[in-house]
C-alpha positions in Angstrom: -26.4 36.5 -24.6 -23.8 34.5 -22.8 -20.0 35.0 -22.1 -17.8 32.7 -24.2 -20.5 32.2 -26.8 -21.4 35.6 -28.1 -23.0 35.2 -31.6 -22.6 37.7 -34.4 -24.2 40.9 -33.2 -26.7 42.5 -35.7 -28.5 45.6 -35.7 -31.9 46.0 -33.9 -34.3 47.9 -36.1 -38.1 48.1 -35.7 -37.9 45.4 -33.0 -36.1 42.9 -35.3 -32.5 41.7 -35.6 -31.1 42.8 -38.9 -27.4 42.4 -40.3 -25.8 45.2 -42.1 -27.4 45.9 -45.5 -23.9 45.4 -47.0 -23.5 42.0 -45.2 -20.2 43.4 -43.7 -19.0 42.7 -40.1 -16.2 44.1 -38.0 -14.3 42.3 -35.2 -14.4 43.2 -31.6 -11.4 42.1 -29.6 -11.1 41.8 -25.8 -8.8 44.6 -24.4 -7.6 42.4 -21.6 -5.9 39.8 -23.9 -6.5 40.9 -27.5 -8.6 37.8 -28.4 -11.7 37.8 -30.5 -15.0 38.4 -28.5 -17.5 38.7 -31.4 -18.3 40.1 -34.8 -20.8 43.1 -35.2 -22.7 44.5 -38.0 -20.7 47.0 -40.0 -23.5 49.4 -40.7 -23.7 52.2 -43.2 -26.1 54.8 -44.5 -28.8 52.3 -45.5 -29.0 50.8 -42.0 -29.1 54.3 -40.4 -32.0 55.2 -42.9 -34.0 52.1 -41.9 -33.5 52.8 -38.2 -34.5 56.4 -38.4 -37.6 55.5 -40.5 -38.6 52.9 -37.8 -38.2 55.5 -35.1 -40.2 58.1 -37.0 -43.0 55.6 -37.6 -43.1 54.6 -33.8 -42.7 58.1 -32.3 -46.2 59.4 -32.8 -47.9 56.4 -31.1 -45.3 56.5 -28.3 -46.0 60.2 -27.6 -49.6 59.5 -27.1 -48.8 57.3 -24.0 -49.1 59.3 -20.8 -45.9 60.4 -19.0 -47.0 58.2 -16.1 -47.2 55.1 -18.4 -43.9 55.9 -20.0 -42.3 56.3 -16.6 -43.8 53.0 -15.4 -42.2 51.3 -18.5 -38.7 52.9 -17.7 -39.0 51.5 -14.2 -39.8 48.1 -15.6 -36.7 48.3 -17.7 -34.6 49.3 -14.8 -36.0 46.3 -12.9 -35.3 43.9 -15.7 -31.8 45.1 -15.9 -31.3 44.6 -12.2 -32.6 41.2 -12.5 -29.8 40.3 -15.0 -27.1 42.3 -13.2 -24.4 39.6 -13.3 -25.0 38.8 -17.0 -24.8 42.4 -18.0 -21.7 43.1 -15.9 -19.9 40.0 -17.4 -20.5 41.4 -20.9 -19.2 44.9 -20.0 -16.2 43.3 -18.2 -15.4 41.2 -21.3 -15.7 44.0 -23.9 -13.9 46.8 -21.9 -11.4 44.9 -19.8 -12.6 46.4 -16.6 -13.0 44.4 -13.4 -16.2 42.5 -12.7 -16.6 44.7 -9.5 -16.3 47.9 -11.4 -18.7 46.6 -14.2 -21.3 45.5 -11.5 -21.1 49.2 -10.1 -21.9 50.5 -13.5 -24.9 48.2 -13.9 -26.2 49.4 -10.6 -25.6 53.1 -11.7 -27.6 52.5 -14.8 -30.4 50.9 -12.9 -30.6 53.9 -10.4 -30.8 56.3 -13.4 -33.8 54.2 -14.6 -35.4 54.6 -11.2 -34.8 58.2 -11.1 -36.1 58.9 -14.6 -39.1 56.7 -14.0 -40.1 58.9 -11.0 -40.4 61.9 -13.3 -43.5 60.4 -14.7 -45.4 61.9 -11.8 -43.4 65.1 -11.9 -43.3 66.3 -15.5 -44.3 69.6 -14.4 -44.9 72.7 -16.4 -45.9 76.0 -14.8 -48.8 78.6 -15.0 -48.3 82.4 -15.0 -50.4 85.5 -15.3 -50.6 88.1 -18.1 -50.9 91.8 -18.6 -54.0 91.0 -20.6 -57.2 90.6 -18.6 -58.7 87.0 -18.3 -55.6 85.4 -19.8 -53.7 82.6 -18.1 -50.6 81.0 -19.6 -49.5 77.4 -18.9 -46.5 75.5 -20.2 -46.3 71.8 -21.4 -43.4 69.7 -22.1 -43.4 68.0 -25.5 -41.0 65.5 -27.1 -38.5 66.7 -29.5 -39.0 63.8 -32.0 -36.4 61.4 -33.1 -33.3 61.3 -31.1 -29.9 60.0 -32.3 -27.9 58.9 -29.2 -24.2 58.4 -29.9 -22.3 57.2 -26.9 -18.6 56.5 -25.9 -17.3 53.1 -24.8 -15.9 53.9 -21.3 -18.9 53.3 -19.1 -21.4 51.7 -21.6 -24.4 50.8 -19.6 -24.6 54.1 -17.6 -23.9 56.0 -20.9 -27.0 54.2 -22.4 -29.1 54.7 -19.4 -28.2 58.4 -19.3 -29.5 58.9 -22.8 -32.1 56.2 -23.5 -34.1 56.4 -20.3 -34.8 60.2 -20.5 -35.1 60.2 -24.2 -37.8 57.6 -24.4 -39.5 58.6 -21.2 -40.0 62.2 -22.7 -41.9 60.6 -25.6 -39.1 60.5 -28.2 -38.2 57.5 -30.3 -34.4 56.8 -30.5 -31.7 55.4 -32.6 -28.7 54.4 -30.3 -25.3 54.3 -32.0 -22.9 52.6 -29.5 -19.1 52.8 -29.7 -17.6 50.0 -32.0 -15.8 49.0 -28.9 -19.0 48.0 -26.9 -21.4 46.3 -29.3 -22.2 43.4 -26.9 -23.6 45.5 -24.1 -25.5 47.7 -26.5 -27.1 44.6 -28.0 -27.9 43.4 -24.5 -29.5 46.7 -23.6 -31.5 47.0 -26.8 -32.9 43.4 -26.6 -33.9 44.1 -22.9 -35.8 47.2 -24.0 -37.6 45.3 -26.8 -39.3 43.1 -24.2 -41.2 46.3 -22.8 -41.4 49.1 -25.3 -43.0 49.0 -28.7 -40.9 48.2 -31.9 -39.2 51.1 -33.3 -39.1 53.2 -30.1 -35.4 52.1 -29.5 -33.4 51.0 -32.4 -29.6 50.1 -32.1 -27.3 50.6 -35.1 -23.9 49.0 -34.7 -20.9 50.1 -36.8 -17.7 52.0 -37.0 -18.0 55.6 -35.9 -16.8 57.3 -39.3 -19.3 55.0 -41.2 -22.4 54.9 -39.3 -22.1 58.2 -37.2 -22.2 60.9 -40.1 -25.4 59.6 -41.9 -27.2 59.5 -38.5 -26.1 63.1 -37.5 -27.0 64.3 -41.0 -30.3 62.5 -41.4 -33.2 64.9 -42.1 -35.4 62.4 -40.0 -33.3 63.2 -36.9 -34.6 66.0 -34.6 -32.0 65.7 -31.8 -28.5 64.6 -31.6 -27.2 63.7 -28.2 -23.4 62.9 -28.2 -20.9 61.8 -25.5 -17.2 61.7 -26.7 -14.3 63.7 -27.9 -14.3 67.5 -28.5 -13.1 67.0 -32.1 -16.1 64.7 -33.1 -18.5 67.1 -31.1 -17.3 70.1 -33.2 -18.1 68.1 -36.4 -21.5 67.0 -35.1 -22.4 70.5 -34.0 -21.5 72.0 -37.4 -23.3 69.4 -39.5 -26.4 69.0 -37.4 -26.6 72.8 -37.1 -26.8 73.2 -40.7 -30.3 72.0 -40.6 -31.0 73.5 -37.1 -31.3 70.2 -35.4 -31.1 70.3 -31.5 -27.6 69.2 -30.3 -26.5 68.1 -26.9 -22.7 67.6 -26.6 -21.0 66.1 -23.4 -17.4 66.2 -24.5 -13.9 65.9 -23.0 -12.1 67.2 -20.0 -8.7 67.9 -18.8 -9.8 68.0 -15.2 -7.8 69.3 -12.3 -7.5 68.3 -8.7 -5.9 70.8 -6.4 -4.0 69.8 -3.2 -3.6 72.7 -0.8 -1.1 72.7 2.1 -3.7 72.1 4.7 -5.1 69.1 2.9 -5.4 65.5 4.4 -2.7 64.0 2.1 -3.8 60.5 2.7 -7.2 61.3 1.4 -5.8 63.5 -1.4 -3.5 60.8 -2.6 -6.3 58.2 -2.4 -8.7 60.3 -4.4 -6.0 61.4 -6.9 -5.1 57.7 -7.7 -8.8 56.8 -8.1 -9.7 59.8 -10.2 -6.7 59.5 -12.4 -6.3 55.7 -12.9 -9.6 53.8 -12.2 -11.2 52.5 -15.4 -7.7 53.0 -17.0 -8.3 56.7 -16.9 -10.9 56.4 -19.4 -13.3 58.9 -17.9 -14.3 62.3 -19.3 -14.0 63.4 -15.5 -10.7 61.7 -14.9 -8.1 63.9 -12.9 -5.5 64.3 -15.6 -4.0 67.4 -13.9 -2.9 67.4 -10.2 -2.1 70.9 -9.0 -0.2 70.8 -5.7 0.9 73.6 -3.3 4.7 73.9 -3.2 5.1 73.2 0.5 3.6 69.6 0.2 4.5 68.9 -3.4 7.5 66.7 -2.7 5.7 64.5 -0.1 2.5 64.3 -2.3 4.5 63.4 -5.3 6.4 60.6 -3.6 3.1 59.1 -2.2 1.4 59.4 -5.5 4.3 57.7 -7.3 4.3 54.8 -5.0 0.6 54.3 -5.2 0.7 54.5 -9.1 3.3 51.7 -9.2 0.9 49.3 -7.5 -2.4 50.5 -8.9 -4.3 48.1 -11.0 -5.9 50.4 -13.7 -7.0 47.9 -16.2 -6.4 47.9 -19.9 -7.1 50.7 -22.3 -9.8 50.0 -24.9 -7.6 49.1 -28.0 -4.3 48.8 -29.5 -4.8 52.1 -31.3 -5.5 53.9 -28.2 -2.5 52.5 -26.4 -0.3 53.6 -29.3 -1.7 57.0 -29.4 -1.1 57.6 -25.7 2.6 56.3 -25.9 3.1 58.7 -28.8 1.8 61.6 -26.8 4.2 60.7 -23.9 7.4 60.8 -26.1 9.9 63.2 -24.7 8.0 63.8 -21.4 9.5 63.6 -18.0 7.8 60.4 -16.9 8.4 59.6 -13.2 6.1 56.6 -13.0 4.8 54.2 -15.6 4.8 55.4 -19.2 5.4 52.0 -20.6 3.4 49.2 -22.0 3.0 46.3 -19.5 4.5 43.0 -20.8 1.2 40.9 -21.0 -1.4 40.1 -23.7 -3.9 42.9 -24.3 -3.5 46.7 -24.2 -2.1 47.5 -20.7 -0.4 50.8 -19.9 1.3 51.2 -16.6 -0.3 54.0 -14.5 1.7 57.0 -15.5 2.8 60.2 -13.7 4.4 63.0 -15.6 6.2 66.2 -14.2 7.5 69.5 -15.7 5.0 70.0 -18.4 4.1 73.6 -19.2 0.4 74.5 -19.0 0.4 75.5 -22.7 2.1 72.4 -23.9 0.1 69.9 -26.0 0.2 67.3 -23.3 -1.4 69.7 -20.8 -4.1 70.7 -23.2 -5.1 67.4 -24.9 -7.4 64.7 -23.5 -5.5 61.4 -23.6 -8.4 59.2 -22.2 -5.8 56.9 -20.5 -4.1 56.3 -17.2 -1.8 59.4 -17.3 -1.8 62.3 -15.0 0.5 65.4 -14.8 1.8 67.1 -11.7 2.1 70.8 -11.4 3.6 72.9 -8.6 1.9 76.1 -7.5 2.6 78.6 -4.7 -0.9 79.5 -3.5 -4.6 79.4 -4.2 -4.6 82.2 -6.8 -2.0 80.5 -8.8 -3.8 77.2 -8.5 -7.0 78.7 -9.7 -5.4 80.4 -12.6 -3.6 77.1 -13.6 -6.9 75.2 -13.4 -8.7 77.7 -15.7 -5.8 77.8 -18.1 -7.4 75.0 -20.2 -9.6 74.7 -23.2 -11.8 72.4 -21.1 -14.1 72.9 -18.2 -15.9 69.8 -17.1 -15.0 68.8 -13.5 -12.6 69.9 -10.9 -11.7 69.2 -7.2 -10.0 70.7 -4.3 -8.5 69.2 -1.1 -8.4 71.6 1.8 -9.6 72.0 5.4 -10.6 75.5 4.8 -14.1 76.4 4.1 -13.0 79.8 2.9 -10.6 78.3 0.3 -13.2 75.8 -0.8 -15.8 78.4 -1.5 -13.4 80.7 -3.2 -12.3 77.8 -5.4 -16.0 76.8 -6.1 -16.9 80.4 -7.2 -13.8 81.1 -9.3 -13.1 77.8 -11.1 -14.4 77.4 -14.7 -16.0 74.1 -14.6 -19.4 72.6 -14.6 -18.8 70.4 -11.5 -16.7 71.2 -8.4 -15.9 68.6 -5.7 -14.5 69.5 -2.3 -12.2 66.8 -0.6 -13.1 64.1 -3.1 -12.4 63.1 -6.8 -13.2 64.6 -10.0 -15.5 61.8 -10.9 -18.7 60.3 -9.4 -21.8 61.8 -10.6 -25.2 60.4 -9.5 -28.6 60.2 -11.4 -30.1 63.2 -9.7 -27.2 65.5 -10.4 -27.1 67.4 -13.7 -23.7 66.7 -15.4 -21.9 68.8 -18.0 -19.3 71.4 -18.5 -18.2 74.7 -20.0 -15.8 75.8 -22.8 -14.9 72.8 -25.0 -16.5 70.3 -22.6 -20.0 70.7 -24.1 -22.6 73.0 -25.4 -24.2 73.9 -22.1 -26.9 71.2 -21.7 -26.7 69.0 -18.6 -27.3 65.2 -18.7 -28.8 63.3 -15.7 -31.0 65.1 -13.1 -34.1 67.0 -14.0 -32.0 69.0 -16.3 -32.0 66.0 -18.8 -35.7 66.8 -19.4 -34.6 70.1 -21.0 -32.5 68.1 -23.6 -35.3 65.7 -24.6 -38.3 68.0 -24.5 -39.4 71.3 -25.9 -41.6 73.9 -24.2 -45.0 74.6 -25.5 -46.9 77.8 -24.2 -50.6 77.5 -24.0 -52.7 80.8 -23.7 -56.1 80.4 -22.1 -58.4 83.4 -22.6 -61.7 83.3 -20.8 -64.8 85.6 -21.0 -66.3 86.3 -17.6 -69.6 87.3 -19.2 -70.0 83.8 -20.4 -69.3 82.2 -17.0 
C-alpha cells in the first residue's frame, strides 16, 4: 500500500479481502487539504456477521497455541511493523493530517506495545493458594474471553490498534477490529501485516461508518467482549446494548483533563507542557489538557506566555469538516483570547484556541471538544484547584506543576483521575503503564500494562484434592 496510489480498501475477513456485501463504498478525504485519499468498504450487518463467524471458527485453534508461541508471534508482528516504519507513518500522516514526525513516533509506540505484550508470553502467571480443607490446593489459570470486538478512535490509529489487538490475540482471543471511518488505510495496512503471521480469522478488519457497522458488532451474540475507545456518549450506548446479553465491556472514554499551575511552578516548563498537552495532534487526544487551572498570583504572566505560544503553535488539522464545524459552534459566544477561527487554507484547520471566563458548570467546561481548544481558570490556592479539577463529569488524566513535594502528593491523593503527572503534561502513557479513568472516562478497566491481561482473559480456579494414603 503506497502513498498517492491507495486502492479501494476492502474488509479483511478470514484472511481474504472482501468488499462490502452491499457493494457500497465511502470516501475518505485528507484532513490537510480536503482531497480524496481513497474509498473504503461501507460495511453493514452482513459483513459484521461474516467477520464474527470467521473469528469464532478460528478462536478454538488459536487458543490451543501456547502463550509462549502466541507471544512469539506478537513479537514478530512488532518487528514486521518496525521494518515498514516509514510506510506506516506515511499512511497515518496522509489520513490524519498529522506531521510525519508525530506519525513516526506513533508507529514506534505501537511497536513498543508489541514488544511489551510479547514478553508476557513467559509471564502469563496465575497463582496458587491453600485451603481450609486438608489436602486441597487451588491454582488459577488465565483463559481467553472468546471473540473480541475492538472498536477504536481515529486520533492515534496505530497505537490504538496495538493497545487492543496485541493483548487480545496474545491472550488467545480471535478479534474483529472496527477502525474509525477516518482511518481506513492504516487499519488495512495493520490487518494485512497481521495476516502474514497469524492464522486466517484470528484478526478480521471491518471497515465502515460507525452508526452502520458498529451496532451490529456490539449486538452480535457471537461477540464475547467489546473493547471500545471513543466518546462517552457512544460508550454509554455500547455498555447498555452489550450489557443486555452480559457481554464483557471495556470502555476507555473521553476526558476534560486539567493541568494545574501553582505559584511555585517553573513557568517556562508549565507553558511548554500546557501547549503540547492542549494543542499537539490538534488537541485530538483523550488525554489532552483542555482545562488549565492557574494560581492567581501567576495567572496573568502564564496567560500572556500561553497566548503567545498558541499563536505560533502548529497543531495540525482536525480530522474532518464536521469536527471543525462542531468545535466552532461550541465556541460561539465564548471569550476567546487566542485562535477560535478557521485558518484560511485548504483542509480543516482550527487556530489553536485559548478561552477565558468560562464557568465550571458551563457546557464548554463539561464537554469534550476533541480539538485544539483549552480553557483558562483562575484559582486562589491548592484546595480551590483540586475542587475545580474534580468538578467534572470526567476523570481520565491530570497534571500539576509545582516545586513542592507536599503539594504534589496532596494533589495526587485528592484528585479524581486515573492518571496523575507531576511537572509534565496530561498525555504520554507508555506500554507498561495501565491507562484508564474514573467517572465518565471509562468502566474501570485499564488498557496497556499487565492490567490489559485482565480485560482479555478470565480467571479459572482449579481445585486439586490429593489423598496422602495413595501416595
